[in-house]
C-alpha positions in Angstrom: -219.9 61.0 168.5 -220.7 58.1 171.3 -217.5 57.9 173.7 -217.6 54.9 176.3 -216.1 55.5 180.0 -212.8 52.9 179.8 -212.7 50.7 182.5 -210.9 51.3 185.7 -210.1 48.1 187.5 -207.8 45.1 186.3 -209.2 42.9 184.1 -212.1 44.8 183.3 -210.9 45.9 179.6 -212.4 42.7 178.5 -215.8 43.3 179.7 -215.4 47.2 177.9 -214.1 46.0 174.7 -217.8 43.5 175.3 -219.4 46.2 175.6 -218.3 48.1 172.8 -218.9 45.3 170.5 -222.4 44.9 171.5 -223.1 48.8 170.6 -221.6 48.3 167.4 -223.5 45.0 166.2 -226.9 46.9 167.4 -225.9 49.7 165.1 -225.3 47.4 162.4 -228.1 44.8 162.5 -230.3 47.9 162.5 -228.9 49.5 159.4 -227.7 52.7 161.3 -224.2 52.1 160.0 -222.6 50.9 156.8 -219.1 50.0 157.7 -217.0 50.0 160.8 -213.3 50.9 160.9 -210.6 50.0 163.3 -207.0 51.3 163.9 -204.3 48.9 164.0 -203.4 50.1 167.6 -204.6 47.9 170.5 -206.4 45.3 168.3 -210.1 46.6 168.9 -211.5 44.1 166.2 -210.0 40.8 167.8 -212.0 37.9 167.9 -214.9 40.0 167.0 -218.1 37.4 165.7 -219.4 38.6 162.0 -221.4 41.3 161.6 -223.7 43.0 159.3 -221.4 45.5 158.0 -217.8 44.9 156.7 -215.1 45.9 159.1 -211.9 47.8 157.7 -208.7 47.8 159.7 -206.4 51.4 158.5 -202.8 50.7 159.3 -200.8 53.5 160.5 -197.3 52.7 162.5 -198.0 50.4 165.4 -195.9 51.5 168.3 -194.6 47.7 168.4 -192.6 48.7 165.0 -190.6 51.4 166.7 -189.8 49.2 169.6 -188.5 45.9 167.9 -186.1 48.1 165.6 -184.7 50.0 168.6 -184.5 46.5 170.8 -187.3 47.6 173.2 -189.6 44.7 174.5 -193.0 44.2 173.1 -196.0 43.1 175.1 -197.0 39.7 174.0 -200.7 41.0 174.9 -200.7 43.7 172.4 -199.0 42.4 169.5 -201.4 39.3 169.9 -204.5 41.4 170.2 -203.5 43.6 166.9 -202.6 40.6 164.9 -206.0 38.9 165.8 -207.6 42.5 165.3 -205.8 43.0 161.8 -206.6 39.2 160.8 -210.3 39.5 161.5 -210.4 42.7 159.6 -212.8 42.3 156.5 -210.1 44.1 154.5 -207.7 46.6 155.7 -205.7 49.7 154.1 -202.2 51.5 155.0 -201.4 55.2 154.9 -198.3 54.3 152.9 -196.8 51.3 151.4 -194.2 51.0 153.8 -196.6 50.7 156.7 -198.9 48.3 154.5 -195.3 46.4 154.0 -194.0 46.5 157.4 -197.5 45.4 158.5 -197.9 42.2 156.6 -194.2 41.0 157.8 -194.7 41.8 161.0 -197.8 40.5 162.2 -197.7 37.7 159.4 -200.9 38.8 157.6 -202.5 36.5 155.3 -203.6 39.0 152.7 -202.2 42.0 151.3 -203.5 45.6 151.9 -206.8 46.7 149.5 -205.5 50.1 149.5 -202.8 53.0 150.0 -204.6 55.9 151.7 -202.3 58.5 152.6 -203.2 60.5 155.7 -205.0 63.7 154.1 -203.1 67.1 155.0 -204.6 70.2 155.2 -203.3 72.8 152.7 -202.4 76.3 154.4 -203.1 79.5 152.7 -200.0 80.8 151.4 -198.2 83.6 153.1 -197.1 87.0 151.1 -194.7 88.3 154.3 -191.2 87.8 153.8 -189.4 84.8 155.4 -186.4 84.9 157.8 -183.6 83.5 155.5 -181.7 82.4 158.8 -184.7 80.5 160.4 -184.6 76.9 160.4 -187.5 74.7 162.6 -187.8 71.3 163.8 -191.2 70.2 164.8 -192.3 66.8 166.8 -191.9 65.4 169.8 -188.3 65.5 171.5 -187.0 62.0 171.0 -184.4 60.0 169.3 -187.1 58.2 166.6 -187.4 61.5 165.3 -183.8 62.0 164.3 -183.2 65.1 166.9 -180.0 64.2 167.9 -178.5 63.9 165.0 -179.9 67.6 163.9 -178.6 69.2 167.2 -174.9 67.2 166.1 -175.3 68.7 162.8 -176.2 72.2 164.0 -172.8 73.0 165.3 -171.5 72.9 161.6 -174.2 74.7 160.3 -173.3 77.6 162.4 -169.7 77.2 161.6 -170.4 78.2 158.0 -173.3 80.1 158.9 -173.3 82.3 162.3 -176.3 83.6 162.0 -178.7 80.3 161.3 -181.3 79.9 164.3 -182.5 76.3 165.0 -185.9 76.5 166.5 -187.9 73.2 168.0 -191.2 73.3 168.4 -192.7 69.7 170.6 -192.9 68.2 174.0 -190.1 67.0 175.5 -189.6 63.3 176.4 -187.0 61.2 178.9 -184.0 60.1 177.3 -181.4 57.3 179.5 -184.0 58.7 182.3 -183.2 62.3 182.1 -184.7 65.3 180.1 -183.9 64.7 176.2 -184.0 68.6 176.1 -181.3 68.9 178.3 -179.6 66.1 177.0 -179.5 68.0 173.7 -178.8 71.6 175.5 -175.7 69.6 176.9 -174.8 68.3 173.6 -174.2 71.9 172.0 -171.0 73.8 172.7 -171.5 76.8 175.1 -171.2 79.3 172.3 -173.9 78.1 170.1 -176.3 77.2 172.5 -178.1 80.4 172.2 -178.8 79.6 168.3 -181.0 76.9 169.4 -184.4 78.0 170.7 -186.6 75.5 172.5 -190.2 76.2 172.3 -192.1 73.2 173.6 -195.8 72.1 172.5 -197.4 74.8 171.1 -200.8 75.5 168.8 -200.7 74.3 165.5 -201.6 77.9 164.2 -198.1 79.0 165.9 -196.4 76.2 164.0 -197.9 77.4 160.6 -196.8 80.8 161.4 -193.1 79.5 161.8 -193.4 77.3 158.5 -194.3 80.2 156.4 -191.3 82.6 157.8 -188.6 79.9 158.3 -185.9 79.1 155.4 -186.5 75.4 156.1 -187.7 72.7 157.8 -185.8 69.4 158.9 -187.1 66.2 159.9 -184.7 63.5 159.8 -186.9 60.5 160.9 -185.7 57.4 161.7 -188.9 55.5 161.1 -192.4 56.9 160.2 -195.5 55.4 158.5 -197.1 58.8 157.0 -195.7 62.0 159.6 -198.2 64.9 158.8 -196.0 67.5 160.1 -193.8 67.2 157.1 -196.2 67.7 154.8 -197.7 70.6 157.0 -194.6 72.2 156.5 -194.7 71.9 152.8 -198.2 73.0 152.6 -197.2 76.3 154.2 -194.6 76.7 151.0 -191.6 75.9 153.2 -188.5 73.9 152.0 -188.6 71.0 153.3 -185.8 68.1 154.2 -187.1 64.8 155.1 -185.8 61.2 155.7 -184.3 58.4 153.6 -185.3 56.1 155.6 -188.8 54.6 154.9 -191.0 55.6 153.7 -189.2 59.5 152.9 -188.4 58.1 148.9 -191.7 56.9 148.7 -193.8 60.2 149.5 -191.0 62.9 148.1 -188.7 63.1 145.4 -185.2 64.2 146.5 -184.1 67.1 145.2 -187.7 68.0 143.0 -189.6 68.5 145.9 -187.7 68.2 149.1 -184.0 67.0 150.3 -183.7 63.7 152.0 -181.2 62.8 154.5 -179.7 59.8 156.4 -180.7 60.6 159.8 -177.5 58.5 161.1 -175.4 60.9 159.3 -175.1 64.5 161.0 -172.7 65.8 158.5 -175.7 65.0 155.7 -178.3 66.7 157.8 -175.8 69.8 158.2 -175.0 69.7 154.1 -178.8 69.8 153.2 -179.4 72.8 156.0 -176.7 74.6 154.6 -177.6 74.6 150.9 -181.1 75.9 151.6 -179.7 78.5 153.8 -177.3 79.4 151.2 -179.0 79.3 147.9 -182.0 81.0 147.3 -183.1 79.5 144.2 -183.0 76.3 145.1 -185.3 77.0 148.9 -187.7 78.7 146.1 -187.8 76.1 143.8 -188.2 73.4 146.6 -190.7 75.3 148.6 -192.9 75.8 145.6 -192.7 72.2 144.6 -193.3 70.9 147.8 -196.4 73.1 148.4 -197.8 71.7 144.9 -197.2 68.0 145.8 -199.2 67.9 148.8 -201.9 69.8 147.0 -201.9 67.5 144.2 -201.3 64.1 146.4 -201.6 64.6 150.1 -204.6 67.3 150.6 -207.8 66.6 151.6 -209.3 66.9 148.2 -207.0 65.3 146.9 -207.4 62.0 149.3 -211.1 62.2 150.3 -212.4 60.8 147.1 -210.0 58.1 147.2 -211.4 56.9 150.8 -215.2 57.4 149.7 -214.1 55.2 146.9 -212.3 52.5 149.1 -215.4 52.3 151.4 -218.1 51.9 148.7 -215.5 49.0 147.2 -215.9 47.1 150.5 -219.2 47.4 151.0 -220.0 46.3 147.7 -217.7 43.4 148.0 -218.7 42.5 151.2 -222.5 42.4 150.4 -221.6 40.2 147.4 -219.6 37.9 149.3 -222.6 37.6 151.9 -224.9 36.7 148.9 -222.8 33.7 147.5 
């Protein structure tokens, strides 16, 4: 692993990127590398000359997608660099079909994605300890895009019908209209049910996995994701999981088969899904087992790694064939 020191003065980012390219070009010419992969974020390959090896761009979910969706201003420089990098790449792949379609539309890319390569999810050892039938878990940054406001609004309805329930929120705080999102969420709750909502802040992954293994349900009513890892880590732990009806939810999870999908704009629907899992032992058990099976067969490291290797091999072979023409 090589790490290059980032620029500290204004305008030096151009020289830093040129220096990075010189390292990579030298390695490629010497035959020390077979392929270069760059993320869609910040447009690292923008304006690179042709190399001796192929350049692959992997599309996740540019922050610009979400900014444009909620009306936030977009940096023209970042948009320009990202588009130039994606157009420069010899091949590109995306972590979901939704991410591929969104990138092609948003950046006006001339060619479709060559592959959909889902993010790999670590399989967690199954737990044999009894779960807490009252425990509901959310994990992720406390921000509007994660649907946490709708979740807290739904929680009032959950407690009205299931007073023993507890909502545990794991994740760092963020700002909302200039104040703490955690404080905003607390104010949304009637004083009488605030003790049923516990904020844990950022926690190590091992603690999070422990919570998923104990929980009756995990809930992630996100507005927009490319391929969020945490919901599938919950499934890998065998936790019945509620995900979003917004893309790419229906692409990745089959509603009622290996998870439940909800509209993040509908607190009533979120509350109903949580209550179904709290009150129906058979449904919770079936979705927990099916969700874990889904991750193991489709999204686990063991399932995704061979697809990545095959894609890289095809990129190298196609690049070499093009050069010989």
